[in-house]
C-alpha positions in Angstrom: 1.4 -11.6 -10.1 3.7 -11.9 -7.0 3.5 -14.3 -4.1 5.9 -12.3 -2.0 3.3 -11.2 0.5 3.0 -13.5 3.5 -0.2 -15.5 3.8 -1.0 -15.8 7.5 -3.8 -17.3 9.4 -5.2 -14.4 11.4 -8.1 -14.4 13.8 -9.7 -11.1 15.0 -11.8 -11.8 18.1 -14.3 -9.1 19.2 -16.4 -9.3 22.3 -20.1 -8.5 21.7 -21.2 -5.3 23.4 -18.5 -6.1 26.0 -19.1 -3.5 28.7 -22.9 -3.7 28.5 -22.8 -7.5 28.3 -20.7 -7.7 31.5 -23.2 -5.5 33.3 -26.1 -7.8 32.1 -24.0 -10.8 33.2 -23.5 -9.6 36.7 -27.0 -8.2 37.1 -29.7 -10.6 35.8 -32.3 -7.8 36.2 -30.6 -6.0 33.2 -30.8 -9.0 30.8 -32.9 -8.4 27.8 -33.2 -4.7 28.5 -31.8 -1.7 26.7 -28.9 -0.5 28.8 -26.1 2.1 28.3 -22.8 2.2 30.1 -22.0 5.8 31.0 -23.3 8.8 32.7 -27.0 9.7 32.6 -26.5 13.4 33.3 -27.0 16.1 30.8 -23.2 16.1 30.2 -23.0 12.3 30.1 -21.7 10.2 27.2 -22.5 6.6 26.3 -19.5 4.4 26.5 -21.2 1.2 25.4 -24.8 0.1 24.5 -26.4 -3.3 24.7 -27.9 -4.8 21.5 -31.3 -4.1 22.9 -30.4 -0.4 23.0 -28.7 -0.4 19.6 -32.1 -1.3 18.0 -33.1 2.3 19.0 -30.0 3.9 17.5 -28.1 4.2 20.7 -24.4 4.1 20.0 -21.1 4.6 21.9 -19.9 8.3 22.0 -23.5 9.5 21.8 -24.6 12.1 24.3 -26.8 10.6 27.1 -29.5 13.1 26.3 -29.8 12.0 22.7 -29.6 8.3 23.7 -32.5 8.8 26.2 -34.5 10.6 23.6 -34.0 7.7 21.1 -34.8 5.1 23.8 -37.0 6.4 26.7 -36.7 3.0 28.4 -32.9 3.2 28.4 -31.2 2.2 31.7 -27.9 3.9 32.5 -25.2 1.9 34.3 -22.0 3.3 35.7 -18.9 1.9 34.1 -16.8 -0.5 36.2 -13.4 -0.7 34.4 -11.8 -2.9 37.1 -14.4 -5.5 36.4 -13.9 -5.2 32.6 -10.2 -5.5 33.0 -10.6 -8.6 35.2 -12.7 -10.4 32.5 -10.4 -9.2 29.8 -7.4 -10.9 31.5 -9.4 -14.1 31.6 -10.1 -13.9 27.9 -6.5 -13.1 27.0 -5.4 -16.1 29.0 -7.5 -18.3 26.7 -5.9 -16.7 23.7 -2.4 -17.5 25.0 -3.4 -21.2 25.2 -3.4 -21.2 21.4 -0.6 -18.7 20.4 1.9 -16.2 21.9 1.2 -14.0 18.9 -1.6 -12.0 20.5 -2.1 -8.2 19.8 -4.7 -6.6 22.0 -6.4 -3.6 20.5 -8.5 -2.8 23.6 -10.0 -4.7 26.5 -12.6 -6.4 24.2 -10.7 -7.2 21.0 -7.5 -8.7 19.8 -5.7 -10.2 16.8 -4.2 -13.7 17.0 -1.8 -15.2 14.5 -2.4 -19.0 14.5 -0.4 -19.8 11.3 1.7 -21.9 13.7 -0.2 -22.6 16.9 0.3 -24.4 20.2 -2.6 -26.9 19.4 -1.1 -28.0 16.1 -4.5 -27.3 14.5 -4.2 -26.4 10.8 -7.7 -24.8 10.7 -7.9 -21.2 11.9 -11.7 -21.5 11.6 -11.9 -24.4 14.0 -9.5 -22.6 16.4 -11.8 -19.5 16.4 -14.8 -21.7 17.1 -13.0 -23.4 20.0 -11.9 -20.0 21.4 -15.4 -18.5 21.3 -16.8 -21.7 22.9 -14.3 -21.4 25.8 -14.9 -17.7 26.3 -18.6 -18.4 26.7 -18.0 -21.4 29.0 -15.5 -19.6 31.2 -16.9 -16.0 31.3 -20.5 -16.4 30.2 -20.0 -13.9 27.4 -20.4 -14.1 23.7 -17.6 -13.2 21.2 -17.5 -12.9 17.4 -14.6 -13.6 15.2 -13.2 -12.9 11.7 -10.7 -15.2 10.1 -8.5 -14.5 7.0 -5.1 -14.0 5.6 -4.3 -10.6 7.2 -5.4 -8.3 10.0 -7.4 -6.0 7.8 -9.6 -8.7 6.3 -10.0 -10.5 9.6 -11.1 -7.3 11.3 -13.7 -6.5 8.6 -14.9 -10.1 8.7 -15.5 -10.2 12.4 -18.4 -7.7 12.0 -20.2 -9.7 9.3 -22.0 -12.2 11.5 -22.2 -10.2 14.8 -23.4 -10.9 17.4 -22.1 -14.4 18.5 -20.9 -15.5 15.0 -17.9 -15.7 12.9 -16.9 -15.3 9.3 -14.0 -16.9 7.4 -12.7 -15.3 4.2 -10.6 -17.9 2.5 -7.5 -16.8 0.4 -9.3 -17.4 -2.9 -12.3 -15.4 -1.7 -10.5 -12.3 -0.4 -10.6 -10.2 -3.6 -14.3 -10.9 -4.3 -15.2 -10.3 -0.7 -13.5 -6.9 -0.7 -15.0 -5.8 -4.0 -18.5 -6.6 -2.8 -18.0 -4.8 0.5 -19.8 -1.5 1.2 -17.2 1.2 1.5 -18.4 2.3 5.0 -17.5 -1.2 6.3 -13.9 -0.9 5.4 -11.8 -0.6 8.6 -10.3 2.8 8.6 -13.0 4.5 6.7 -15.0 6.7 9.1 -18.2 8.6 8.4 -16.4 11.8 7.1 -14.2 9.8 4.7 -17.2 7.6 3.6 -19.2 10.7 2.8 -16.3 12.1 0.7 -16.0 8.8 -1.1 -19.7 8.8 -1.9 -19.3 12.2 -3.5 -16.5 10.7 -5.6 -18.7 7.8 -6.7 -17.1 5.3 -4.5 -19.7 3.1 -2.8 -18.2 -0.4 -2.8 -14.8 -2.0 -2.8 -15.1 -2.5 -6.5 -15.6 1.2 -7.0 -12.5 1.9 -4.8 -10.5 -0.6 -6.7 -11.2 1.2 -10.0 -9.5 4.3 -8.8 -5.8 4.8 -9.4 -3.3 5.2 -6.6 -2.6 8.8 -7.8 -6.3 9.6 -7.7 -6.6 8.3 -4.1 -3.5 10.0 -2.9 -4.7 13.3 -4.4 -8.0 13.1 -2.6 -7.1 11.3 0.6 -3.4 12.1 1.1 -1.2 9.4 2.7 -4.3 7.3 3.4 -4.8 7.0 -0.4 -2.0 4.4 -0.7 -3.5 2.5 2.2 -6.9 2.3 0.5 -5.3 1.4 -2.8 -3.6 -1.6 -1.1 -6.2 -3.0 1.2 -8.9 -3.2 -1.4 -6.4 -5.5 -3.2 -5.9 -7.6 -0.1 -2.5 -6.2 0.6 -1.9 -5.6 4.3 1.4 -6.9 5.5 1.4 -5.7 9.1 2.2 -8.6 11.4 0.5 -9.4 14.7 2.6 -7.5 17.3 2.4 -9.1 20.8 3.9 -6.0 22.4 2.1 -3.2 20.7 4.0 0.0 20.7 1.6 3.1 21.0 1.7 5.6 18.2 0.5 8.4 20.5 -0.1 9.1 24.2 -2.8 11.5 25.3 -5.1 12.8 28.0 -8.4 14.7 27.8 -11.2 16.0 30.0 -14.9 16.6 29.5 -16.2 19.6 31.5 -19.3 19.9 33.6 -20.0 23.3 32.0 -19.1 24.5 28.5 -16.1 26.8 28.4 -16.5 29.9 26.2 -13.1 31.7 26.7 -9.5 30.7 26.1 -8.7 32.1 29.5 -10.9 29.5 31.3 -9.3 26.8 29.2 -5.7 27.5 30.2 -6.1 26.2 33.7 -7.7 23.0 32.4 -4.9 22.5 29.9 -2.4 22.7 32.7 -4.2 19.8 34.5 -4.3 17.8 31.2 -0.6 18.4 30.6 0.2 17.2 34.1 -1.7 14.0 33.5 0.0 13.5 30.1 3.4 14.1 31.6 2.7 11.4 34.2 1.7 8.9 31.5 4.8 9.7 29.4 7.2 9.4 32.4 5.6 6.1 33.5 6.2 4.6 30.0 9.5 6.5 29.5 8.2 7.9 26.2 8.8 11.3 24.5 7.4 12.7 21.2 7.7 15.5 18.7 4.1 16.1 17.5 1.7 17.9 19.9 -2.0 17.7 19.0 -4.7 19.8 20.7 -8.2 18.3 20.6 -11.2 20.5 20.9 -14.7 19.2 21.0 -17.4 21.9 20.9 -20.8 22.0 22.5 -22.4 20.9 19.3 -20.1 17.9 19.3 -18.0 19.0 16.2 -14.4 18.1 16.6 -11.3 20.2 15.8 -7.7 19.2 16.1 -4.6 21.3 15.7 -1.0 19.9 15.6 2.5 21.1 15.7 5.7 19.1 15.2 8.8 20.2 17.0 12.4 19.5 15.9 13.1 17.6 19.1 11.5 15.1 21.5 9.6 16.4 24.5 7.9 14.9 27.6 8.1 17.8 30.0 4.7 19.3 30.9 6.1 22.9 30.5 7.0 22.3 26.9 3.8 20.4 26.2 1.6 23.2 27.7 3.6 25.9 25.9 2.9 24.2 22.5 -0.7 23.5 23.5 -1.3 27.2 24.3 0.1 28.2 21.0 -2.3 25.8 19.2 -5.2 27.1 21.3 -4.6 30.6 20.1 -3.9 29.5 16.5 -7.5 30.0 15.5 -10.6 31.5 16.9 -13.0 29.3 18.8 -16.0 28.2 16.7 -18.3 27.6 19.7 -18.3 26.9 23.4 -16.1 24.0 24.4 -17.1 20.8 26.2 -13.8 18.8 25.9 -10.1 19.5 25.6 -7.3 17.0 25.0 -3.6 17.0 24.4 -1.7 14.1 22.8 1.9 13.5 21.8 2.8 11.5 18.7 5.8 10.9 16.5 7.2 9.0 19.5 10.8 7.9 20.2 9.4 4.3 20.2 8.6 4.3 16.5 10.6 2.3 14.0 10.7 3.1 10.3 9.5 0.4 8.0 10.9 -0.2 4.6 8.1 0.5 2.0 7.1 -2.2 -0.4 7.6 -1.6 -4.1 4.7 0.3 -5.6 4.3 -2.2 -8.4 3.9 -5.2 -6.1 0.6 -7.0 -6.2 -0.7 -10.2 -4.6 -2.0 -13.5 -5.7 -4.1 -15.9 -3.5 -3.8 -19.0 -5.7 -1.7 -20.8 -3.1 -3.3 -23.8 -1.4 -3.8 -22.6 2.2 -6.4 -24.5 4.3 -8.4 -22.3 6.6 
């Protein structure tokens, strides 16, 4: 066993149904009622759902038509991102009272490294409790938290006692916690991957841990090594205060489904224009162009091409996107198109760990 892996005190803070909770906070008439943030039209999509709505199976990214069918009493509220950003800034200001090592993942969640913190408090558990208490007092909103030795375990733990709760996974508890965990609750395992794992007899972390690295890489490609490591508590990624994006993209959902590539070309031009604007604003270029196609039945298709040079010019982006569009026949009419650029000039290569390294959590580390 090796103790080379850093043991950190990581907190993952996740606001509870953030967008919906903000709407209920600002409008008392919405409190206790099932609400969905998003468009109520036939083309609308749910951006967020209150816990009252979730009881009926309403989820983010669900079509508004299906959401309303699941919950006839559902109230749709238009998104107010300026308001969400305003409150998000308040919440981050609280985080920075405890540590400068804050990595936002979105407006409503972030990682905090409190191994060494501004309060001199050795207990990450108590810090998380204090942060959640302050968020409630200063914004009127509830937050949940996960606390553990790395970002992966903290992220998984924050879901355990939601809403308005927290879960600490102590160093000596990590391996047992991951072994008992249902595979669909592993961060990074989506529905498609979970279904594939079920067919391979992988239902829990213990099942996953029984598979060799070779087996996992054969069945899941590069992700196989990730699964092999995280189920053993190995996740060495530090909290990065200035998170560098791995991709930049733009997309559009259309009022009417598009059934011909000809109609899509004009839309792709607009999307490429927006992508170029974002790239230039951030002074970013990339090599891998990905075309995202969402069909009218909500199935998703992505097509990618990696170029031998960095690009950020819309003419080169649209040229590659057109090539990808005509790469395969359309399977159905299209409701959404998107273009993203990855393999960016901001990425730094990391030195891989030895394949034989493992981890021990026998160190005394007070959480």
